[in-house]
CHARMM-style PDB file with segment names, atoms N, HN, CA, C and O in Angstrom:
ATOM      1  N   MET     1     -25.418  32.640  30.098  1.00  0.00      PROA
ATOM      2  CA  MET     1     -25.399  31.503  29.219  1.00  0.00      PROA
ATOM      3  C   MET     1     -26.753  30.818  29.290  1.00  0.00      PROA
ATOM      4  O   MET     1     -27.329  30.701  30.371  1.00  0.00      PROA
ATOM      5  N   LYS     2     -27.265  30.370  28.166  1.00  0.00      PROA
ATOM      6  HN  LYS     2     -26.797  30.465  27.287  1.00  0.00      PROA
ATOM      7  CA  LYS     2     -28.512  29.618  28.090  1.00  0.00      PROA
ATOM      8  C   LYS     2     -28.169  28.162  27.787  1.00  0.00      PROA
ATOM      9  O   LYS     2     -27.244  27.886  27.023  1.00  0.00      PROA
ATOM     10  N   ALA     3     -28.912  27.234  28.385  1.00  0.00      PROA
ATOM     11  HN  ALA     3     -29.664  27.458  29.005  1.00  0.00      PROA
ATOM     12  CA  ALA     3     -28.601  25.823  28.159  1.00  0.00      PROA
ATOM     13  C   ALA     3     -29.794  24.942  28.493  1.00  0.00      PROA
ATOM     14  O   ALA     3     -30.628  25.289  29.330  1.00  0.00      PROA
ATOM     15  N   ILE     4     -29.861  23.799  27.824  1.00  0.00      PROA
ATOM     16  HN  ILE     4     -29.184  23.517  27.144  1.00  0.00      PROA
ATOM     17  CA  ILE     4     -30.766  22.720  28.209  1.00  0.00      PROA
ATOM     18  C   ILE     4     -29.943  21.817  29.123  1.00  0.00      PROA
ATOM     19  O   ILE     4     -28.916  21.280  28.709  1.00  0.00      PROA
ATOM     20  N   VAL     5     -30.387  21.653  30.347  1.00  0.00      PROA
ATOM     21  HN  VAL     5     -31.222  22.090  30.683  1.00  0.00      PROA
ATOM     22  CA  VAL     5     -29.598  20.982  31.371  1.00  0.00      PROA
ATOM     23  C   VAL     5     -30.266  19.682  31.798  1.00  0.00      PROA
ATOM     24  O   VAL     5     -31.479  19.636  32.003  1.00  0.00      PROA
ATOM     25  N   MET     6     -29.462  18.618  31.932  1.00  0.00      PROA
ATOM     26  HN  MET     6     -28.477  18.655  31.766  1.00  0.00      PROA
ATOM     27  CA  MET     6     -29.925  17.337  32.457  1.00  0.00      PROA
ATOM     28  C   MET     6     -29.520  17.273  33.926  1.00  0.00      PROA
ATOM     29  O   MET     6     -28.346  17.443  34.256  1.00  0.00      PROA
ATOM     30  N   THR     7     -30.479  17.030  34.802  1.00  0.00      PROA
ATOM     31  HN  THR     7     -31.433  16.892  34.534  1.00  0.00      PROA
ATOM     32  CA  THR     7     -30.184  16.999  36.234  1.00  0.00      PROA
ATOM     33  C   THR     7     -30.242  15.594  36.829  1.00  0.00      PROA
ATOM     34  O   THR     7     -29.882  15.402  37.990  1.00  0.00      PROA
ATOM     35  N   ALA     8     -30.692  14.611  36.049  1.00  0.00      PROA
ATOM     36  HN  ALA     8     -30.985  14.767  35.106  1.00  0.00      PROA
ATOM     37  CA  ALA     8     -30.777  13.226  36.494  1.00  0.00      PROA
ATOM     38  C   ALA     8     -30.909  12.342  35.257  1.00  0.00      PROA
ATOM     39  O   ALA     8     -31.087  12.850  34.150  1.00  0.00      PROA
ATOM     40  N   ALA     9     -30.825  11.054  35.431  1.00  0.00      PROA
ATOM     41  HN  ALA     9     -30.680  10.642  36.331  1.00  0.00      PROA
ATOM     42  CA  ALA     9     -31.050  10.138  34.325  1.00  0.00      PROA
ATOM     43  C   ALA     9     -32.547   9.949  34.130  1.00  0.00      PROA
ATOM     44  O   ALA     9     -33.315  10.042  35.088  1.00  0.00      PROA
ATOM     45  N   GLY    10     -32.968   9.684  32.896  1.00  0.00      PROA
ATOM     46  HN  GLY    10     -32.345   9.609  32.117  1.00  0.00      PROA
ATOM     47  CA  GLY    10     -34.377   9.420  32.649  1.00  0.00      PROA
ATOM     48  C   GLY    10     -34.834   9.897  31.285  1.00  0.00      PROA
ATOM     49  O   GLY    10     -34.017  10.137  30.395  1.00  0.00      PROA
ATOM     50  N   ASP    11     -36.151  10.034  31.122  1.00  0.00      PROA
ATOM     51  HN  ASP    11     -36.814   9.840  31.844  1.00  0.00      PROA
ATOM     52  CA  ASP    11     -36.735  10.498  29.877  1.00  0.00      PROA
ATOM     53  C   ASP    11     -36.464  11.980  29.683  1.00  0.00      PROA
ATOM     54  O   ASP    11     -35.733  12.595  30.459  1.00  0.00      PROA
ATOM     55  N   SER    12     -37.055  12.544  28.647  1.00  0.00      PROA
ATOM     56  HN  SER    12     -37.649  12.044  28.017  1.00  0.00      PROA
ATOM     57  CA  SER    12     -36.821  13.950  28.337  1.00  0.00      PROA
ATOM     58  C   SER    12     -37.348  14.890  29.418  1.00  0.00      PROA
ATOM     59  O   SER    12     -37.024  16.077  29.409  1.00  0.00      PROA
ATOM     60  N   ASP    13     -38.150  14.382  30.341  1.00  0.00      PROA
ATOM     61  HN  ASP    13     -38.413  13.417  30.348  1.00  0.00      PROA
ATOM     62  CA  ASP    13     -38.669  15.246  31.412  1.00  0.00      PROA
ATOM     63  C   ASP    13     -37.591  15.638  32.424  1.00  0.00      PROA
ATOM     64  O   ASP    13     -37.840  16.496  33.271  1.00  0.00      PROA
ATOM     65  N   VAL    14     -36.397  15.031  32.359  1.00  0.00      PROA
ATOM     66  HN  VAL    14     -36.195  14.334  31.671  1.00  0.00      PROA
ATOM     67  CA  VAL    14     -35.308  15.430  33.259  1.00  0.00      PROA
ATOM     68  C   VAL    14     -34.514  16.605  32.693  1.00  0.00      PROA
ATOM     69  O   VAL    14     -33.581  17.092  33.332  1.00  0.00      PROA
ATOM     70  N   LEU    15     -34.886  17.061  31.491  1.00  0.00      PROA
ATOM     71  HN  LEU    15     -35.644  16.666  30.972  1.00  0.00      PROA
ATOM     72  CA  LEU    15     -34.218  18.195  30.872  1.00  0.00      PROA
ATOM     73  C   LEU    15     -34.956  19.479  31.218  1.00  0.00      PROA
ATOM     74  O   LEU    15     -36.186  19.499  31.263  1.00  0.00      PROA
ATOM     75  N   SER    16     -34.209  20.550  31.462  1.00  0.00      PROA
ATOM     76  HN  SER    16     -33.210  20.533  31.425  1.00  0.00      PROA
ATOM     77  CA  SER    16     -34.838  21.834  31.732  1.00  0.00      PROA
ATOM     78  C   SER    16     -34.050  22.948  31.060  1.00  0.00      PROA
ATOM     79  O   SER    16     -32.822  22.901  30.993  1.00  0.00      PROA
ATOM     80  N   TYR    17     -34.770  23.952  30.562  1.00  0.00      PROA
ATOM     81  HN  TYR    17     -35.768  23.989  30.616  1.00  0.00      PROA
ATOM     82  CA  TYR    17     -34.149  25.110  29.945  1.00  0.00      PROA
ATOM     83  C   TYR    17     -33.768  26.084  31.042  1.00  0.00      PROA
ATOM     84  O   TYR    17     -34.600  26.442  31.875  1.00  0.00      PROA
ATOM     85  N   GLN    18     -32.531  26.508  31.048  1.00  0.00      PROA
ATOM     86  HN  GLN    18     -31.855  26.216  30.372  1.00  0.00      PROA
ATOM     87  CA  GLN    18     -32.074  27.439  32.078  1.00  0.00      PROA
ATOM     88  C   GLN    18     -31.359  28.610  31.427  1.00  0.00      PROA
ATOM     89  O   GLN    18     -30.532  28.429  30.533  1.00  0.00      PROA
ATOM     90  N   GLU    19     -31.682  29.805  31.880  1.00  0.00      PROA
ATOM     91  HN  GLU    19     -32.353  29.952  32.606  1.00  0.00      PROA
ATOM     92  CA  GLU    19     -31.006  31.008  31.414  1.00  0.00      PROA
ATOM     93  C   GLU    19     -30.099  31.523  32.518  1.00  0.00      PROA
ATOM     94  O   GLU    19     -30.275  31.195  33.691  1.00  0.00      PROA
ATOM     95  N   ASN    20     -29.144  32.321  32.132  1.00  0.00      PROA
ATOM     96  HN  ASN    20     -29.001  32.587  31.179  1.00  0.00      PROA
ATOM     97  CA  ASN    20     -28.234  32.980  33.066  1.00  0.00      PROA
ATOM     98  C   ASN    20     -27.452  32.006  33.933  1.00  0.00      PROA
ATOM     99  O   ASN    20     -27.195  32.282  35.105  1.00  0.00      PROA
ATOM    100  N   ARG    21     -27.078  30.881  33.367  1.00  0.00      PROA
ATOM    101  HN  ARG    21     -27.287  30.658  32.415  1.00  0.00      PROA
ATOM    102  CA  ARG    21     -26.182  29.968  34.074  1.00  0.00      PROA
ATOM    103  C   ARG    21     -24.789  30.563  34.054  1.00  0.00      PROA
ATOM    104  O   ARG    21     -24.447  31.325  33.150  1.00  0.00      PROA
ATOM    105  N   ASP    22     -23.986  30.219  35.044  1.00  0.00      PROA
ATOM    106  HN  ASP    22     -24.264  29.599  35.779  1.00  0.00      PROA
ATOM    107  CA  ASP    22     -22.596  30.659  35.045  1.00  0.00      PROA
ATOM    108  C   ASP    22     -21.889  30.079  33.829  1.00  0.00      PROA
ATOM    109  O   ASP    22     -22.150  28.945  33.427  1.00  0.00      PROA
ATOM    110  N   LYS    23     -21.008  30.854  33.261  1.00  0.00      PROA
ATOM    111  HN  LYS    23     -20.797  31.775  33.588  1.00  0.00      PROA
ATOM    112  CA  LYS    23     -20.217  30.355  32.144  1.00  0.00      PROA
ATOM    113  C   LYS    23     -19.243  29.310  32.674  1.00  0.00      PROA
ATOM    114  O   LYS    23     -18.703  29.469  33.769  1.00  0.00      PROA
ATOM    115  N   PRO    24     -19.012  28.240  31.910  1.00  0.00      PROA
ATOM    116  CA  PRO    24     -18.033  27.247  32.338  1.00  0.00      PROA
ATOM    117  C   PRO    24     -16.660  27.888  32.470  1.00  0.00      PROA
ATOM    118  O   PRO    24     -16.287  28.747  31.671  1.00  0.00      PROA
ATOM    119  N   VAL    25     -15.922  27.472  33.467  1.00  0.00      PROA
ATOM    120  HN  VAL    25     -16.225  26.774  34.116  1.00  0.00      PROA
ATOM    121  CA  VAL    25     -14.577  28.008  33.661  1.00  0.00      PROA
ATOM    122  C   VAL    25     -13.618  27.113  32.894  1.00  0.00      PROA
ATOM    123  O   VAL    25     -13.498  25.920  33.174  1.00  0.00      PROA
ATOM    124  N   ASN    26     -12.950  27.696  31.940  1.00  0.00      PROA
ATOM    125  HN  ASN    26     -13.048  28.665  31.712  1.00  0.00      PROA
ATOM    126  CA  ASN    26     -11.991  26.973  31.118  1.00  0.00      PROA
ATOM    127  C   ASN    26     -10.781  27.849  30.919  1.00  0.00      PROA
ATOM    128  O   ASN    26     -10.910  29.055  30.708  1.00  0.00      PROA
ATOM    129  N   GLU    27      -9.638  27.273  30.982  1.00  0.00      PROA
ATOM    130  HN  GLU    27      -9.533  26.293  31.154  1.00  0.00      PROA
ATOM    131  CA  GLU    27      -8.451  28.032  30.659  1.00  0.00      PROA
ATOM    132  C   GLU    27      -8.234  27.953  29.160  1.00  0.00      PROA
ATOM    133  O   GLU    27      -8.372  26.885  28.565  1.00  0.00      PROA
ATOM    134  N   GLY    28      -7.901  29.060  28.557  1.00  0.00      PROA
ATOM    135  HN  GLY    28      -7.789  29.928  29.040  1.00  0.00      PROA
ATOM    136  CA  GLY    28      -7.589  29.022  27.139  1.00  0.00      PROA
ATOM    137  C   GLY    28      -8.576  29.791  26.304  1.00  0.00      PROA
ATOM    138  O   GLY    28      -8.587  31.022  26.330  1.00  0.00      PROA
ATOM    139  N   VAL    29      -9.402  29.089  25.564  1.00  0.00      PROA
ATOM    140  HN  VAL    29      -9.393  28.089  25.543  1.00  0.00      PROA
ATOM    141  CA  VAL    29     -10.233  29.673  24.523  1.00  0.00      PROA
ATOM    142  C   VAL    29     -11.667  29.867  24.997  1.00  0.00      PROA
ATOM    143  O   VAL    29     -12.221  29.013  25.689  1.00  0.00      PROA
ATOM    144  N   SER    30     -12.267  30.999  24.621  1.00  0.00      PROA
ATOM    145  HN  SER    30     -11.818  31.693  24.060  1.00  0.00      PROA
ATOM    146  CA  SER    30     -13.695  31.230  24.852  1.00  0.00      PROA
ATOM    147  C   SER    30     -14.416  31.109  23.516  1.00  0.00      PROA
ATOM    148  O   SER    30     -13.909  31.555  22.486  1.00  0.00      PROA
ATOM    149  N   LEU    31     -15.604  30.502  23.537  1.00  0.00      PROA
ATOM    150  HN  LEU    31     -16.016  30.140  24.373  1.00  0.00      PROA
ATOM    151  CA  LEU    31     -16.377  30.292  22.321  1.00  0.00      PROA
ATOM    152  C   LEU    31     -17.756  30.916  22.455  1.00  0.00      PROA
ATOM    153  O   LEU    31     -18.335  30.937  23.541  1.00  0.00      PROA
ATOM    154  N   LYS    32     -18.270  31.417  21.357  1.00  0.00      PROA
ATOM    155  HN  LYS    32     -17.800  31.399  20.475  1.00  0.00      PROA
ATOM    156  CA  LYS    32     -19.669  31.848  21.291  1.00  0.00      PROA
ATOM    157  C   LYS    32     -20.373  30.841  20.392  1.00  0.00      PROA
ATOM    158  O   LYS    32     -20.234  30.879  19.169  1.00  0.00      PROA
ATOM    159  N   ILE    33     -21.128  29.944  21.009  1.00  0.00      PROA
ATOM    160  HN  ILE    33     -21.241  29.913  22.002  1.00  0.00      PROA
ATOM    161  CA  ILE    33     -21.781  28.863  20.267  1.00  0.00      PROA
ATOM    162  C   ILE    33     -23.077  29.389  19.678  1.00  0.00      PROA
ATOM    163  O   ILE    33     -23.902  29.966  20.386  1.00  0.00      PROA
ATOM    164  N   LYS    34     -23.254  29.189  18.378  1.00  0.00      PROA
ATOM    165  HN  LYS    34     -22.584  28.720  17.802  1.00  0.00      PROA
ATOM    166  CA  LYS    34     -24.452  29.661  17.691  1.00  0.00      PROA
ATOM    167  C   LYS    34     -25.422  28.535  17.385  1.00  0.00      PROA
ATOM    168  O   LYS    34     -26.618  28.781  17.230  1.00  0.00      PROA
ATOM    169  N   ALA    35     -24.934  27.302  17.294  1.00  0.00      PROA
ATOM    170  HN  ALA    35     -23.962  27.102  17.419  1.00  0.00      PROA
ATOM    171  CA  ALA    35     -25.791  26.142  17.048  1.00  0.00      PROA
ATOM    172  C   ALA    35     -25.133  24.918  17.667  1.00  0.00      PROA
ATOM    173  O   ALA    35     -23.910  24.781  17.625  1.00  0.00      PROA
ATOM    174  N   ALA    36     -25.930  24.034  18.237  1.00  0.00      PROA
ATOM    175  HN  ALA    36     -26.923  24.146  18.271  1.00  0.00      PROA
ATOM    176  CA  ALA    36     -25.413  22.807  18.836  1.00  0.00      PROA
ATOM    177  C   ALA    36     -26.268  21.625  18.406  1.00  0.00      PROA
ATOM    178  O   ALA    36     -27.479  21.754  18.225  1.00  0.00      PROA
ATOM    179  N   GLY    37     -25.636  20.487  18.246  1.00  0.00      PROA
ATOM    180  HN  GLY    37     -24.652  20.383  18.393  1.00  0.00      PROA
ATOM    181  CA  GLY    37     -26.349  19.285  17.863  1.00  0.00      PROA
ATOM    182  C   GLY    37     -26.377  18.276  18.997  1.00  0.00      PROA
ATOM    183  O   GLY    37     -25.459  18.216  19.814  1.00  0.00      PROA
ATOM    184  N   VAL    38     -27.430  17.493  19.038  1.00  0.00      PROA
ATOM    185  HN  VAL    38     -28.176  17.542  18.375  1.00  0.00      PROA
ATOM    186  CA  VAL    38     -27.542  16.407  20.008  1.00  0.00      PROA
ATOM    187  C   VAL    38     -27.546  15.112  19.209  1.00  0.00      PROA
ATOM    188  O   VAL    38     -28.315  14.959  18.259  1.00  0.00      PROA
ATOM    189  N   ASN    39     -26.688  14.186  19.597  1.00  0.00      PROA
ATOM    190  HN  ASN    39     -26.064  14.310  20.369  1.00  0.00      PROA
ATOM    191  CA  ASN    39     -26.487  12.943  18.867  1.00  0.00      PROA
ATOM    192  C   ASN    39     -26.989  11.744  19.671  1.00  0.00      PROA
ATOM    193  O   ASN    39     -27.359  11.891  20.836  1.00  0.00      PROA
ATOM    194  N   PRO    40     -27.005  10.554  19.055  1.00  0.00      PROA
ATOM    195  CA  PRO    40     -27.463   9.367  19.781  1.00  0.00      PROA
ATOM    196  C   PRO    40     -26.734   9.128  21.105  1.00  0.00      PROA
ATOM    197  O   PRO    40     -27.345   8.644  22.058  1.00  0.00      PROA
ATOM    198  N   ILE    41     -25.451   9.455  21.185  1.00  0.00      PROA
ATOM    199  HN  ILE    41     -24.955   9.849  20.411  1.00  0.00      PROA
ATOM    200  CA  ILE    41     -24.738   9.248  22.456  1.00  0.00      PROA
ATOM    201  C   ILE    41     -25.344  10.109  23.560  1.00  0.00      PROA
ATOM    202  O   ILE    41     -25.357   9.697  24.720  1.00  0.00      PROA
ATOM    203  N   ASP    42     -25.845  11.297  23.222  1.00  0.00      PROA
ATOM    204  HN  ASP    42     -25.835  11.632  22.280  1.00  0.00      PROA
ATOM    205  CA  ASP    42     -26.455  12.160  24.234  1.00  0.00      PROA
ATOM    206  C   ASP    42     -27.730  11.530  24.807  1.00  0.00      PROA
ATOM    207  O   ASP    42     -27.983  11.636  26.007  1.00  0.00      PROA
ATOM    208  N   THR    43     -28.521  10.885  23.973  1.00  0.00      PROA
ATOM    209  HN  THR    43     -28.316  10.799  22.998  1.00  0.00      PROA
ATOM    210  CA  THR    43     -29.726  10.224  24.478  1.00  0.00      PROA
ATOM    211  C   THR    43     -29.364   9.012  25.329  1.00  0.00      PROA
ATOM    212  O   THR    43     -30.070   8.698  26.287  1.00  0.00      PROA
ATOM    213  N   LYS    44     -28.274   8.330  24.993  1.00  0.00      PROA
ATOM    214  HN  LYS    44     -27.700   8.585  24.215  1.00  0.00      PROA
ATOM    215  CA  LYS    44     -27.831   7.190  25.806  1.00  0.00      PROA
ATOM    216  C   LYS    44     -27.311   7.660  27.161  1.00  0.00      PROA
ATOM    217  O   LYS    44     -27.574   7.024  28.181  1.00  0.00      PROA
ATOM    218  N   VAL    45     -26.577   8.766  27.178  1.00  0.00      PROA
ATOM    219  HN  VAL    45     -26.362   9.283  26.349  1.00  0.00      PROA
ATOM    220  CA  VAL    45     -26.098   9.326  28.441  1.00  0.00      PROA
ATOM    221  C   VAL    45     -27.285   9.648  29.335  1.00  0.00      PROA
ATOM    222  O   VAL    45     -27.263   9.356  30.531  1.00  0.00      PROA
ATOM    223  N   ARG    46     -28.319  10.248  28.759  1.00  0.00      PROA
ATOM    224  HN  ARG    46     -28.337  10.485  27.788  1.00  0.00      PROA
ATOM    225  CA  ARG    46     -29.495  10.643  29.539  1.00  0.00      PROA
ATOM    226  C   ARG    46     -30.297   9.425  29.995  1.00  0.00      PROA
ATOM    227  O   ARG    46     -30.710   9.363  31.153  1.00  0.00      PROA
ATOM    228  N   ALA    47     -30.523   8.464  29.114  1.00  0.00      PROA
ATOM    229  HN  ALA    47     -30.187   8.514  28.173  1.00  0.00      PROA
ATOM    230  CA  ALA    47     -31.399   7.338  29.422  1.00  0.00      PROA
ATOM    231  C   ALA    47     -30.763   6.285  30.321  1.00  0.00      PROA
ATOM    232  O   ALA    47     -31.444   5.702  31.164  1.00  0.00      PROA
ATOM    233  N   PHE    48     -29.473   6.036  30.154  1.00  0.00      PROA
ATOM    234  HN  PHE    48     -28.920   6.510  29.469  1.00  0.00      PROA
ATOM    235  CA  PHE    48     -28.833   4.919  30.840  1.00  0.00      PROA
ATOM    236  C   PHE    48     -27.926   5.329  31.981  1.00  0.00      PROA
ATOM    237  O   PHE    48     -27.075   4.548  32.406  1.00  0.00      PROA
ATOM    238  N   ASN    49     -28.093   6.534  32.480  1.00  0.00      PROA
ATOM    239  HN  ASN    49     -28.785   7.168  32.134  1.00  0.00      PROA
ATOM    240  CA  ASN    49     -27.351   7.004  33.642  1.00  0.00      PROA
ATOM    241  C   ASN    49     -25.840   6.975  33.423  1.00  0.00      PROA
ATOM    242  O   ASN    49     -25.076   6.731  34.357  1.00  0.00      PROA
ATOM    243  N   MET    50     -25.417   7.224  32.197  1.00  0.00      PROA
ATOM    244  HN  MET    50     -26.037   7.422  31.438  1.00  0.00      PROA
ATOM    245  CA  MET    50     -23.993   7.407  31.917  1.00  0.00      PROA
ATOM    246  C   MET    50     -23.715   8.876  32.231  1.00  0.00      PROA
ATOM    247  O   MET    50     -23.550   9.692  31.325  1.00  0.00      PROA
ATOM    248  N   PHE    51     -23.666   9.195  33.492  1.00  0.00      PROA
ATOM    249  HN  PHE    51     -23.799   8.531  34.228  1.00  0.00      PROA
ATOM    250  CA  PHE    51     -23.794  10.554  33.989  1.00  0.00      PROA
ATOM    251  C   PHE    51     -22.664  10.819  34.971  1.00  0.00      PROA
ATOM    252  O   PHE    51     -22.047   9.878  35.470  1.00  0.00      PROA
ATOM    253  N   TYR    52     -22.392  12.046  35.245  1.00  0.00      PROA
ATOM    254  HN  TYR    52     -22.893  12.810  34.839  1.00  0.00      PROA
ATOM    255  CA  TYR    52     -21.356  12.390  36.206  1.00  0.00      PROA
ATOM    256  C   TYR    52     -21.642  11.716  37.549  1.00  0.00      PROA
ATOM    257  O   TYR    52     -22.763  11.795  38.053  1.00  0.00      PROA
ATOM    258  N   PRO    53     -20.651  11.064  38.126  1.00  0.00      PROA
ATOM    259  CA  PRO    53     -20.883  10.321  39.366  1.00  0.00      PROA
ATOM    260  C   PRO    53     -21.230  11.202  40.563  1.00  0.00      PROA
ATOM    261  O   PRO    53     -21.838  10.725  41.521  1.00  0.00      PROA
ATOM    262  N   ASP    54     -20.856  12.467  40.522  1.00  0.00      PROA
ATOM    263  HN  ASP    54     -20.363  12.854  39.744  1.00  0.00      PROA
ATOM    264  CA  ASP    54     -21.160  13.328  41.666  1.00  0.00      PROA
ATOM    265  C   ASP    54     -22.481  14.068  41.496  1.00  0.00      PROA
ATOM    266  O   ASP    54     -22.759  15.008  42.241  1.00  0.00      PROA
ATOM    267  N   ASN    55     -23.305  13.657  40.523  1.00  0.00      PROA
ATOM    268  HN  ASN    55     -23.079  12.893  39.919  1.00  0.00      PROA
ATOM    269  CA  ASN    55     -24.658  14.171  40.307  1.00  0.00      PROA
ATOM    270  C   ASN    55     -24.720  15.670  40.024  1.00  0.00      PROA
ATOM    271  O   ASN    55     -25.703  16.327  40.367  1.00  0.00      PROA
ATOM    272  N   GLN    56     -23.685  16.205  39.407  1.00  0.00      PROA
ATOM    273  HN  GLN    56     -22.887  15.671  39.129  1.00  0.00      PROA
ATOM    274  CA  GLN    56     -23.762  17.586  38.959  1.00  0.00      PROA
ATOM    275  C   GLN    56     -24.671  17.650  37.742  1.00  0.00      PROA
ATOM    276  O   GLN    56     -24.893  16.641  37.073  1.00  0.00      PROA
ATOM    277  N   SER    57     -25.195  18.831  37.457  1.00  0.00      PROA
ATOM    278  HN  SER    57     -25.015  19.651  38.001  1.00  0.00      PROA
ATOM    279  CA  SER    57     -25.992  18.964  36.249  1.00  0.00      PROA
ATOM    280  C   SER    57     -25.082  18.808  35.031  1.00  0.00      PROA
ATOM    281  O   SER    57     -23.876  19.038  35.112  1.00  0.00      PROA
ATOM    282  N   CYS    58     -25.665  18.421  33.919  1.00  0.00      PROA
ATOM    283  HN  CYS    58     -26.646  18.234  33.853  1.00  0.00      PROA
ATOM    284  CA  CYS    58     -24.909  18.108  32.720  1.00  0.00      PROA
ATOM    285  C   CYS    58     -25.564  18.796  31.534  1.00  0.00      PROA
ATOM    286  O   CYS    58     -26.787  18.773  31.398  1.00  0.00      PROA
ATOM    287  N   ILE    59     -24.766  19.402  30.683  1.00  0.00      PROA
ATOM    288  HN  ILE    59     -23.772  19.421  30.794  1.00  0.00      PROA
ATOM    289  CA  ILE    59     -25.257  19.980  29.439  1.00  0.00      PROA
ATOM    290  C   ILE    59     -24.849  19.027  28.330  1.00  0.00      PROA
ATOM    291  O   ILE    59     -23.662  18.815  28.083  1.00  0.00      PROA
ATOM    292  N   LEU    60     -25.850  18.451  27.659  1.00  0.00      PROA
ATOM    293  HN  LEU    60     -26.814  18.623  27.860  1.00  0.00      PROA
ATOM    294  CA  LEU    60     -25.590  17.478  26.601  1.00  0.00      PROA
ATOM    295  C   LEU    60     -25.199  18.191  25.317  1.00  0.00      PROA
ATOM    296  O   LEU    60     -25.472  19.380  25.152  1.00  0.00      PROA
ATOM    297  N   GLY    61     -24.567  17.470  24.418  1.00  0.00      PROA
ATOM    298  HN  GLY    61     -24.345  16.504  24.552  1.00  0.00      PROA
ATOM    299  CA  GLY    61     -24.202  17.997  23.118  1.00  0.00      PROA
ATOM    300  C   GLY    61     -22.718  18.278  23.016  1.00  0.00      PROA
ATOM    301  O   GLY    61     -22.160  19.019  23.825  1.00  0.00      PROA
ATOM    302  N   CYS    62     -22.089  17.693  22.033  1.00  0.00      PROA
ATOM    303  HN  CYS    62     -22.543  17.091  21.376  1.00  0.00      PROA
ATOM    304  CA  CYS    62     -20.647  17.894  21.851  1.00  0.00      PROA
ATOM    305  C   CYS    62     -20.324  18.533  20.515  1.00  0.00      PROA
ATOM    306  O   CYS    62     -19.217  19.037  20.327  1.00  0.00      PROA
ATOM    307  N   ASP    63     -21.266  18.524  19.581  1.00  0.00      PROA
ATOM    308  HN  ASP    63     -22.166  18.115  19.734  1.00  0.00      PROA
ATOM    309  CA  ASP    63     -21.031  19.113  18.269  1.00  0.00      PROA
ATOM    310  C   ASP    63     -21.640  20.501  18.243  1.00  0.00      PROA
ATOM    311  O   ASP    63     -22.799  20.686  18.615  1.00  0.00      PROA
ATOM    312  N   PHE    64     -20.867  21.469  17.808  1.00  0.00      PROA
ATOM    313  HN  PHE    64     -19.925  21.319  17.506  1.00  0.00      PROA
ATOM    314  CA  PHE    64     -21.383  22.834  17.781  1.00  0.00      PROA
ATOM    315  C   PHE    64     -20.700  23.651  16.703  1.00  0.00      PROA
ATOM    316  O   PHE    64     -19.653  23.265  16.183  1.00  0.00      PROA
ATOM    317  N   ALA    65     -21.303  24.784  16.373  1.00  0.00      PROA
ATOM    318  HN  ALA    65     -22.153  25.098  16.796  1.00  0.00      PROA
ATOM    319  CA  ALA    65     -20.733  25.745  15.440  1.00  0.00      PROA
ATOM    320  C   ALA    65     -20.807  27.116  16.070  1.00  0.00      PROA
ATOM    321  O   ALA    65     -21.768  27.427  16.774  1.00  0.00      PROA
ATOM    322  N   GLY    66     -19.814  27.929  15.827  1.00  0.00      PROA
ATOM    323  HN  GLY    66     -19.033  27.676  15.255  1.00  0.00      PROA
ATOM    324  CA  GLY    66     -19.808  29.262  16.402  1.00  0.00      PROA
ATOM    325  C   GLY    66     -18.535  29.985  16.065  1.00  0.00      PROA
ATOM    326  O   GLY    66     -17.929  29.749  15.020  1.00  0.00      PROA
ATOM    327  N   GLU    67     -18.126  30.876  16.960  1.00  0.00      PROA
ATOM    328  HN  GLU    67     -18.618  31.068  17.809  1.00  0.00      PROA
ATOM    329  CA  GLU    67     -16.913  31.644  16.721  1.00  0.00      PROA
ATOM    330  C   GLU    67     -16.006  31.637  17.952  1.00  0.00      PROA
ATOM    331  O   GLU    67     -16.470  31.530  19.087  1.00  0.00      PROA
ATOM    332  N   VAL    68     -14.734  31.751  17.702  1.00  0.00      PROA
ATOM    333  HN  VAL    68     -14.357  31.838  16.780  1.00  0.00      PROA
ATOM    334  CA  VAL    68     -13.737  31.792  18.767  1.00  0.00      PROA
ATOM    335  C   VAL    68     -13.591  33.247  19.219  1.00  0.00      PROA
ATOM    336  O   VAL    68     -13.378  34.129  18.387  1.00  0.00      PROA
ATOM    337  N   LEU    69     -13.703  33.509  20.529  1.00  0.00      PROA
ATOM    338  HN  LEU    69     -13.876  32.792  21.205  1.00  0.00      PROA
ATOM    339  CA  LEU    69     -13.621  34.861  21.059  1.00  0.00      PROA
ATOM    340  C   LEU    69     -12.242  35.194  21.623  1.00  0.00      PROA
ATOM    341  O   LEU    69     -11.901  36.373  21.712  1.00  0.00      PROA
ATOM    342  N   VAL    70     -11.455  34.228  21.998  1.00  0.00      PROA
ATOM    343  HN  VAL    70     -11.732  33.270  21.926  1.00  0.00      PROA
ATOM    344  CA  VAL    70     -10.136  34.327  22.631  1.00  0.00      PROA
ATOM    345  C   VAL    70     -10.056  35.417  23.665  1.00  0.00      PROA
ATOM    346  OT1 VAL    70      -9.006  35.613  24.276  1.00  0.00      PROA
TER     347      VAL     70
END
C-alpha cells in the first residue's frame, strides 16, 4: 500500500510518502482506491493536533473513489 502519512502535528513537513505499508486490517470489505481527496478538515487535523492520542501514524483523507474487491 502507498500512502502519505502524518506522524505528528504541524506543517506539511510532517507528511511523508511511504510505500509498502501494511494494509489496514478491516473485517468485511476490501477496496482498491484509485483517487483520494484531502479536505479542509484534514488540514485542521494536521495543524491543530486533532490527532490520535496514542501518537500512531495517520493517513489523512476520507473521500475516495475506487472499486470494491470483496
